[in-house]
C-alpha positions as CSV (number, residue, x, y, z in Angstrom):
1,M,-8.6,47.4,5.1
2,A,-5.5,48.9,6.9
3,A,-4.0,49.3,10.7
4,S,-4.4,51.3,13.0
5,Y,-2.3,52.3,15.6
6,K,-4.4,54.8,17.9
7,K,-4.8,51.9,20.9
8,L,-1.0,51.7,20.9
9,W,-0.6,55.7,21.1
10,K,-3.6,56.3,23.7
11,L,-2.4,52.8,26.1
12,L,1.3,55.3,26.1
13,I,0.1,58.0,27.3
14,D,-2.5,56.0,29.8
15,K,1.0,54.4,31.0
16,E,2.7,57.8,30.8
17,M,5.5,57.1,28.9
18,K,7.1,58.7,25.5
19,K,7.1,56.7,22.0
20,E,10.9,57.3,22.3
21,D,11.0,55.4,25.9
22,L,8.9,52.9,23.9
23,R,10.8,53.1,21.3
24,K,14.4,52.3,23.3
25,A,12.4,49.7,25.8
26,A,11.6,47.2,22.6
27,G,14.6,47.9,20.3
28,I,13.2,49.1,17.7
29,T,14.1,51.6,14.9
30,T,13.4,54.5,14.4
31,T,12.5,53.5,11.2
32,A,10.0,51.3,12.3
33,M,8.7,54.2,14.7
34,A,8.1,56.6,12.1
35,K,6.0,53.4,9.9
36,L,3.3,53.0,12.8
37,G,2.8,56.8,13.8
38,K,2.0,56.8,10.1
39,N,-0.1,53.6,10.3
40,E,2.1,51.8,8.1
41,D,2.1,47.6,8.4
42,V,5.3,47.0,10.7
43,N,6.8,43.2,10.8
44,T,5.1,41.3,13.0
45,S,8.2,41.0,15.5
46,V,7.5,45.3,16.3
47,L,5.0,44.7,16.9
48,L,5.5,41.7,19.8
49,K,8.8,43.7,20.8
50,I,5.9,46.2,22.0
51,C,3.3,44.5,23.3
52,N,6.1,42.8,25.6
53,V,6.8,46.2,27.1
54,L,3.8,46.8,27.8
55,Q,2.7,43.3,28.6
56,C,-0.2,43.4,26.5
57,D,-2.1,41.9,23.4
58,I,-1.4,43.1,19.9
59,S,-5.2,43.7,19.5
60,D,-4.5,46.2,22.9
61,I,-2.4,48.0,20.4
62,M,-3.8,47.8,16.6
63,E,-7.5,47.3,15.1
64,V,-7.9,46.8,11.3
65,V,-9.8,48.9,10.0
66,G,-11.8,49.5,6.2
67,D,-9.9,52.3,3.8
């Protein structure tokens, strides 16, 4: 099983927000942002910070997909 953050990228497009804007607003590192871009595992606190900024639930930004 793996994480997919396609929902996050679609949400950013819908909100007309750039990745860098989200990174700064959520206070996350460039490393964490790069991991999201590669669908790699990130700390739950990173996901919660993103959800806080976007005012959404974790299921709105990620999903678990089969390998």
